[in-house]
ChimeraX commands (.cxc) that place a marker at each C-alpha (Angstrom):
marker #1 position 2.25,-3.85,-14.64 radius 0.5
marker #1 position -1.00,-2.00,-15.26 radius 0.5
marker #1 position -3.56,-2.83,-12.61 radius 0.5
marker #1 position -6.27,-0.34,-13.63 radius 0.5
marker #1 position -6.66,0.28,-17.35 radius 0.5
marker #1 position -9.48,2.79,-16.90 radius 0.5
marker #1 position -7.28,5.16,-14.88 radius 0.5
marker #1 position -3.89,3.94,-16.13 radius 0.5
marker #1 position -2.66,2.96,-12.66 radius 0.5
marker #1 position 0.28,0.58,-12.28 radius 0.5
marker #1 position 1.29,-1.60,-9.37 radius 0.5
marker #1 position 4.29,0.70,-8.93 radius 0.5
marker #1 position 2.00,3.70,-8.49 radius 0.5
marker #1 position 0.00,1.80,-5.86 radius 0.5
marker #1 position 3.19,0.93,-3.98 radius 0.5
marker #1 position 4.42,4.51,-4.24 radius 0.5
marker #1 position 1.14,5.79,-2.77 radius 0.5
marker #1 position 1.69,3.49,0.22 radius 0.5
marker #1 position 5.32,4.58,0.61 radius 0.5
marker #1 position 4.07,8.17,0.61 radius 0.5
marker #1 position 1.68,7.48,3.49 radius 0.5
marker #1 position -1.49,5.75,2.31 radius 0.5
marker #1 position -2.47,3.11,4.86 radius 0.5
marker #1 position -5.49,1.42,3.25 radius 0.5
marker #1 position -7.05,0.51,-0.07 radius 0.5
marker #1 position -9.49,3.38,0.35 radius 0.5
marker #1 position -6.65,5.89,0.70 radius 0.5
marker #1 position -4.82,4.40,-2.30 radius 0.5
marker #1 position -8.02,4.59,-4.35 radius 0.5
marker #1 position -8.48,8.26,-3.42 radius 0.5
marker #1 position -4.83,9.04,-4.23 radius 0.5
marker #1 position -4.56,7.15,-7.52 radius 0.5
marker #1 position -8.09,6.64,-8.82 radius 0.5
marker #1 position -7.59,2.87,-9.01 radius 0.5
marker #1 position -10.89,0.98,-8.96 radius 0.5
marker #1 position -12.99,4.11,-9.25 radius 0.5
marker #1 position -14.60,3.40,-12.63 radius 0.5
marker #1 position -15.52,-0.11,-13.68 radius 0.5
marker #1 position -14.07,-1.82,-10.58 radius 0.5
marker #1 position -12.73,-4.90,-12.36 radius 0.5
marker #1 position -9.25,-4.17,-11.03 radius 0.5
marker #1 position -10.28,-3.91,-7.37 radius 0.5
marker #1 position -9.28,-7.46,-6.40 radius 0.5
marker #1 position -5.78,-7.16,-7.87 radius 0.5
marker #1 position -5.37,-3.63,-6.51 radius 0.5
marker #1 position -6.38,-4.77,-3.01 radius 0.5
marker #1 position -3.90,-7.65,-3.25 radius 0.5
marker #1 position -1.06,-5.25,-4.17 radius 0.5
marker #1 position -2.06,-2.97,-1.29 radius 0.5
marker #1 position -2.14,-5.87,1.21 radius 0.5
marker #1 position 1.23,-7.24,0.07 radius 0.5
marker #1 position 2.88,-3.83,0.13 radius 0.5
marker #1 position 1.49,-2.90,3.54 radius 0.5
marker #1 position 2.69,-6.24,4.91 radius 0.5
marker #1 position 6.17,-5.66,3.46 radius 0.5
marker #1 position 6.32,-2.12,4.85 radius 0.5
marker #1 position 5.21,-3.27,8.30 radius 0.5
marker #1 position 7.75,-6.12,8.28 radius 0.5
marker #1 position 10.52,-3.74,7.27 radius 0.5
marker #1 position 9.57,-1.29,10.00 radius 0.5
marker #1 position 9.52,-4.06,12.60 radius 0.5
marker #1 position 12.97,-5.29,11.60 radius 0.5
marker #1 position 14.44,-1.79,11.88 radius 0.5
marker #1 position 12.82,-0.99,15.21 radius 0.5
marker #1 position 15.53,-0.56,17.83 radius 0.5
marker #1 position 15.52,-2.96,20.71 radius 0.5
marker #1 position 14.56,-0.92,23.74 radius 0.5
marker #1 position 15.00,-2.16,27.25 radius 0.5
marker #1 position 13.99,-0.32,30.34 radius 0.5
marker #1 position 16.08,-0.48,33.44 radius 0.5
marker #1 position 14.31,0.44,36.67 radius 0.5
marker #1 position 15.90,3.42,38.39 radius 0.5
marker link #1:1,2 radius 0.2
marker link #1:2,3 radius 0.2
marker link #1:3,4 radius 0.2
marker link #1:4,5 radius 0.2
marker link #1:5,6 radius 0.2
marker link #1:6,7 radius 0.2
marker link #1:7,8 radius 0.2
marker link #1:8,9 radius 0.2
marker link #1:9,10 radius 0.2
marker link #1:10,11 radius 0.2
marker link #1:11,12 radius 0.2
marker link #1:12,13 radius 0.2
marker link #1:13,14 radius 0.2
marker link #1:14,15 radius 0.2
marker link #1:15,16 radius 0.2
marker link #1:16,17 radius 0.2
marker link #1:17,18 radius 0.2
marker link #1:18,19 radius 0.2
marker link #1:19,20 radius 0.2
marker link #1:20,21 radius 0.2
marker link #1:21,22 radius 0.2
marker link #1:22,23 radius 0.2
marker link #1:23,24 radius 0.2
marker link #1:24,25 radius 0.2
marker link #1:25,26 radius 0.2
marker link #1:26,27 radius 0.2
marker link #1:27,28 radius 0.2
marker link #1:28,29 radius 0.2
marker link #1:29,30 radius 0.2
marker link #1:30,31 radius 0.2
marker link #1:31,32 radius 0.2
marker link #1:32,33 radius 0.2
marker link #1:33,34 radius 0.2
marker link #1:34,35 radius 0.2
marker link #1:35,36 radius 0.2
marker link #1:36,37 radius 0.2
marker link #1:37,38 radius 0.2
marker link #1:38,39 radius 0.2
marker link #1:39,40 radius 0.2
marker link #1:40,41 radius 0.2
marker link #1:41,42 radius 0.2
marker link #1:42,43 radius 0.2
marker link #1:43,44 radius 0.2
marker link #1:44,45 radius 0.2
marker link #1:45,46 radius 0.2
marker link #1:46,47 radius 0.2
marker link #1:47,48 radius 0.2
marker link #1:48,49 radius 0.2
marker link #1:49,50 radius 0.2
marker link #1:50,51 radius 0.2
marker link #1:51,52 radius 0.2
marker link #1:52,53 radius 0.2
marker link #1:53,54 radius 0.2
marker link #1:54,55 radius 0.2
marker link #1:55,56 radius 0.2
marker link #1:56,57 radius 0.2
marker link #1:57,58 radius 0.2
marker link #1:58,59 radius 0.2
marker link #1:59,60 radius 0.2
marker link #1:60,61 radius 0.2
marker link #1:61,62 radius 0.2
marker link #1:62,63 radius 0.2
marker link #1:63,64 radius 0.2
marker link #1:64,65 radius 0.2
marker link #1:65,66 radius 0.2
marker link #1:66,67 radius 0.2
marker link #1:67,68 radius 0.2
marker link #1:68,69 radius 0.2
marker link #1:69,70 radius 0.2
marker link #1:70,71 radius 0.2
marker link #1:71,72 radius 0.2
view
């Protein structure tokens, strides 16, 4: 789905920017150009960023190995 018509940015491109290392809306905006012209897409773009970051963080937490320390 197109999120930003001015720059031609899709929700998939926003997600890909996060998967490639962007950690905030600001970083996604710098990487993709989303929300940099008229700004009407900013609310939807921020929502996609929030949802994707939450999903990435949840996935990382579920794959984190259980570590237990045993005193020597």
